[in-house]
C-alpha positions in Angstrom: 35.6 217.2 54.0 35.3 216.6 57.9 37.4 217.7 60.3 39.4 215.1 61.4 40.4 214.6 57.6 41.4 218.2 57.4 43.3 217.5 60.8 44.9 214.3 59.3 43.2 212.3 61.8 40.8 210.5 59.9 41.8 207.2 57.7 45.3 205.6 57.1 46.3 209.2 55.1 49.3 210.8 56.6 51.2 213.7 55.4 54.0 212.8 52.6 57.9 213.5 53.8 57.5 216.9 51.5 54.6 218.6 53.2 56.0 217.4 56.1 59.3 219.0 55.8 57.4 222.1 54.6 55.7 222.6 57.9 59.0 221.8 60.1 60.2 224.5 57.7 57.4 227.0 58.6 57.6 226.5 62.0 61.1 227.3 61.9 61.0 230.6 60.0 57.7 231.6 62.2 59.7 231.2 65.4 62.9 232.5 64.3 65.1 230.0 66.1 65.6 226.2 65.4 64.6 224.2 68.1 63.6 226.6 70.4 59.6 226.6 72.1 58.2 229.9 72.1 54.8 230.3 74.1 51.4 231.6 72.8 50.6 235.4 73.5 47.5 236.5 74.7 46.5 237.6 71.4 47.2 234.6 69.6 45.2 232.6 72.3 42.4 235.0 71.0 42.8 234.6 68.2 42.4 230.5 69.0 39.4 230.9 71.1 37.4 233.1 68.7 37.9 230.7 65.6 37.3 227.4 67.2 34.0 229.2 68.3 33.4 229.9 64.5 34.2 226.1 63.8 37.7 226.4 62.5 39.8 223.2 62.7 43.1 223.0 64.7 44.6 223.2 61.1 43.2 225.3 59.8 44.3 227.5 62.2 47.7 226.9 62.5 47.9 227.7 58.8 45.9 231.5 59.9 48.0 231.8 63.1 51.7 230.6 60.8 52.6 228.4 63.9 53.0 224.3 64.1 49.9 222.7 64.1 51.1 220.9 67.6 51.1 224.0 69.2 47.7 224.6 68.2 46.6 220.7 69.7 48.3 221.5 73.1 46.8 224.8 73.7 43.3 223.3 73.0 44.3 220.1 74.7 45.1 222.0 78.1 45.2 225.6 78.0 46.1 226.4 81.1 49.7 224.4 79.9 52.5 226.3 78.8 56.3 225.9 78.4 58.4 225.5 81.3 60.9 228.1 80.8 64.6 227.2 81.2 66.3 228.0 83.9 69.6 229.5 83.9 72.2 228.2 86.4 74.7 230.8 87.5 78.1 230.1 86.3 81.1 230.0 88.8 83.4 233.3 88.2 87.1 232.4 88.2 89.0 235.4 88.6 92.4 236.0 87.1 94.1 235.0 90.3 92.2 231.6 90.5 93.6 230.8 87.1 97.2 231.6 87.7 97.2 229.4 91.1 95.3 226.8 88.9 98.5 227.3 85.8 100.9 227.0 88.7 99.6 224.2 90.7 99.1 222.0 87.2 102.9 223.2 86.5 103.9 221.7 90.0 102.0 218.7 90.2 101.3 217.3 85.9 99.1 214.5 85.5 96.4 215.5 88.5 93.1 215.0 88.1 90.9 218.0 87.6 89.6 217.5 90.8 92.6 217.3 92.7 93.7 220.9 91.3 91.0 222.7 92.0 91.0 221.0 95.2 94.8 222.2 96.2 93.6 225.5 95.1 90.5 225.7 97.4 88.3 226.1 94.7 85.4 223.5 96.1 81.9 223.1 95.0 82.8 223.6 91.1 80.9 220.9 88.5 83.5 218.4 86.8 82.1 220.2 83.1 83.2 223.4 84.4 86.7 222.4 85.4 87.3 221.1 82.2 86.3 224.0 80.3 88.3 226.0 82.5 91.6 223.8 82.3 91.1 223.3 78.4 92.2 226.8 78.2 95.3 226.0 80.0 96.0 222.4 79.9 95.9 219.4 77.8 95.3 215.7 78.6 98.2 213.6 78.3 99.4 209.9 79.5 102.4 210.0 80.9 105.4 209.1 78.7 107.6 206.0 79.4 111.2 205.0 79.4 113.6 202.7 80.9 115.3 203.7 83.8 119.1 205.0 82.9 121.4 205.3 85.7 124.5 206.6 85.4 126.7 204.0 83.9 124.1 203.8 81.1 124.6 207.1 80.2 128.5 206.9 79.9 127.7 203.7 78.0 125.1 205.1 75.5 127.6 208.0 75.2 130.6 205.4 74.1 128.8 203.9 71.8 127.5 207.0 70.2 130.9 207.6 69.9 132.0 204.5 68.7 129.6 204.4 65.7 129.1 207.8 65.0 131.0 207.8 61.3 129.1 204.1 60.7 127.3 203.7 57.7 124.2 202.1 59.1 122.6 201.1 55.7 124.8 197.9 56.0 123.8 197.1 59.4 121.0 193.9 59.8 119.1 195.4 63.0 117.5 192.2 64.6 115.1 191.3 67.8 112.3 189.4 68.9 109.0 190.3 69.7 106.3 188.3 71.2 102.8 188.6 70.4 99.9 187.7 72.4 96.4 186.2 71.3 94.6 188.8 73.3 96.5 191.9 72.6 96.9 194.8 74.7 94.3 196.1 76.5 95.4 199.7 75.9 94.3 199.8 72.4 90.7 197.8 73.0 89.1 201.8 73.3 87.0 203.0 70.9 83.8 205.0 69.9 80.1 203.1 70.6 76.5 204.4 69.9 74.8 205.0 73.0 72.2 202.7 74.0 74.7 199.3 73.1 77.0 197.7 75.3 81.0 197.4 74.7 81.3 193.7 72.9 82.9 191.3 75.2 86.8 190.6 75.1 88.6 187.6 76.2 90.6 187.4 78.9 92.9 185.0 79.6 96.4 184.4 81.7 99.4 185.6 79.9 97.6 186.8 77.5 96.1 183.9 75.6 100.0 182.4 75.3 101.5 183.6 72.1 104.1 183.6 69.3 108.1 184.2 69.3 109.2 186.0 66.2 112.4 187.3 65.1 112.7 190.1 62.6 115.6 192.2 61.2 115.9 195.2 58.8 118.6 196.0 56.5 118.9 199.4 54.2 115.1 199.1 52.7 114.7 195.4 53.2 112.3 193.7 56.3 114.2 190.1 57.0 111.4 187.6 58.0 109.6 187.2 60.1 110.8 183.7 61.5 108.6 182.1 64.0 110.4 180.5 67.1 109.2 176.8 67.7 106.6 177.4 70.6 107.9 176.4 73.7 111.4 176.5 72.7 113.9 178.2 75.3 115.8 180.5 73.3 119.5 179.1 75.2 122.6 179.8 73.4 122.6 176.5 71.6 118.8 177.1 70.4 119.6 180.9 69.5 122.4 179.6 67.3 120.7 176.8 65.7 117.3 179.1 65.3 119.5 181.6 63.2 121.1 178.9 61.2 118.0 177.4 60.1 116.1 180.4 59.2 118.7 183.7 58.6 121.9 182.1 57.4 120.2 179.1 55.3 116.8 181.3 53.8 118.6 184.6 53.3 121.9 185.4 54.4 123.2 182.4 51.6 121.3 184.1 49.1 123.2 187.4 49.5 126.2 188.5 47.2 129.7 187.8 48.3 130.6 192.0 48.5 127.5 192.6 50.7 128.7 189.1 53.1 132.2 191.1 53.3 130.5 194.5 54.6 127.8 193.8 56.4 127.2 194.6 60.3 125.1 191.8 62.8 123.4 193.9 65.4 121.7 192.1 68.4 121.0 193.1 72.0 122.5 192.4 75.1 120.3 188.9 75.8 122.2 185.8 78.0 121.7 184.0 74.7 123.2 186.5 72.3 126.0 187.8 74.7 127.4 184.2 75.5 131.0 183.3 75.0 129.3 179.9 72.8 126.8 182.3 70.8 129.9 184.9 69.8 132.4 182.1 69.0 129.7 180.6 66.5 129.1 184.4 65.3 132.7 184.6 64.6 133.0 181.3 62.6 130.3 182.7 60.4 132.6 185.9 59.6 130.5 187.9 62.1 133.3 189.2 64.7 135.0 192.2 66.0 133.8 195.3 64.4 131.1 193.4 62.0 129.0 192.4 65.5 127.4 195.8 67.0 125.9 195.3 70.4 123.0 197.4 72.1 123.9 199.9 75.2 121.6 198.4 77.6 118.4 200.2 78.6 118.5 201.7 75.3 115.6 200.9 73.2 115.6 204.2 71.2 119.5 202.8 69.6 117.3 200.2 67.5 114.7 201.4 64.6 113.1 198.1 64.5 111.5 198.7 67.8 109.7 201.4 66.1 109.0 198.3 63.6 107.3 196.7 66.2 105.2 199.2 67.1 103.5 199.5 63.2 103.2 195.5 63.1 101.3 195.7 66.4 99.1 198.3 65.2 98.2 195.8 61.7 98.1 192.7 64.0 95.4 193.9 66.6 93.4 196.8 64.3 89.9 197.4 65.6 90.3 195.2 68.6 91.2 191.7 67.2 91.7 188.5 69.5 92.7 185.5 68.1 91.9 182.1 69.4 95.2 179.6 68.2 98.8 180.2 67.6 98.5 179.7 64.2 96.0 182.4 63.8 98.2 184.9 65.5 100.9 184.0 63.0 98.9 184.1 60.2 98.1 187.4 61.2 101.9 188.4 61.6 102.8 187.3 58.8 99.5 189.6 56.9 101.0 192.6 58.9 104.6 192.5 57.4 103.2 191.9 53.8 102.3 195.6 54.4 105.0 196.9 55.6 106.6 199.0 52.6 110.1 199.7 51.8 110.6 203.0 52.1 109.2 203.1 55.7 112.0 200.2 56.5 114.4 202.8 55.1 113.5 205.8 56.8 113.7 204.0 60.0 117.4 202.6 59.1 118.6 205.9 58.2 117.4 207.4 60.8 120.3 206.8 63.0 122.7 208.9 62.1 119.7 211.4 63.6 119.3 209.5 67.2 123.1 210.0 67.3 123.6 213.4 67.0 120.0 214.0 69.6 122.2 211.5 72.0 125.4 213.8 71.5 123.9 216.7 71.8 121.7 215.7 75.1 125.2 214.2 76.4 126.4 218.1 75.8 123.9 219.8 77.6 124.3 217.2 80.7 128.3 217.9 80.6 127.7 221.9 80.3 125.5 221.9 83.4 127.6 220.1 85.3 129.9 222.4 84.6 128.1 225.8 84.9 127.1 224.1 88.4 131.0 223.4 89.6 131.2 226.8 88.8 128.6 228.0 91.3 130.1 225.7 94.0 133.5 227.2 93.4 132.2 230.9 93.9 129.8 229.8 96.8 133.5 228.6 98.2 134.9 231.2 97.8 
């Protein structure tokens, strides 16, 4: 057998996976650390030269020295070349005072970038990775929470609404609302992982989200009412809104309910112009839904309608994995498929959560009143 056969360079023969694994393990145990390349010592280099002069192959020398075969081959090819030693960069040392300043700056200016925080604390020239490593121990990356604008009038109406319906049995309330499902979907949900070296797939971007489907839905107790599709291009005026309720809610769902349920059901809707108009109010009264059986939501208060949480669940299902749709019918089919996955127990949790929401609202109001009371006392003391 020639030296080339011993070294694995003669013919198509290659080491089996088991032999290759054994070689890697031998290299690992000989070096002591996985992935760390060690330079040959002077004694090992002299042994290699001596064995080469005696006619030994590089593979035989590797077995004798207990090191990797490639290390011997690299040394034979270029004896003067060695592994580059890793240069340890001097890390930036932050004092306890610097950390306190960063923490105070983050409290004063929330949602600031790491570069802005370090710049405001007079700490320039620090890499992005170091800045993130330091801030990770004292802060978190979060998005700003959104809420509708609430002025003094809105807060008073919310307080009056909570007092009025605090003792209401919300299991009997039919919570209703409309939702528009666009074909393109929300851009903020299109961020996901992708392998290195691959480009992200293209997403359609059309005007007005490619159009959409207007969906009307209701929930009561543990039951999902609908969803019902509003005719494409139909503008919901008072007349068209009442006609839509007649053809969908009352003919397809309400007429099948028992007389006892019809007597106690409370119909809840928002304050949209087509909902709160005189025409719609009179038409609902003709259906027996008037006075205490009609519940209107206070303005700028989506948190007081549990169906808003249902919309979040439906949209997660409709636009899962970055889905987009090319036609209105395909979008509507996705809405129906997502509605079929809604569990009755989840709906029951939403409807039963209203008691806790009202208590939380009253607690916030009590805190505000207490704060105002103490502020007035402080002002009186200062004047005295």
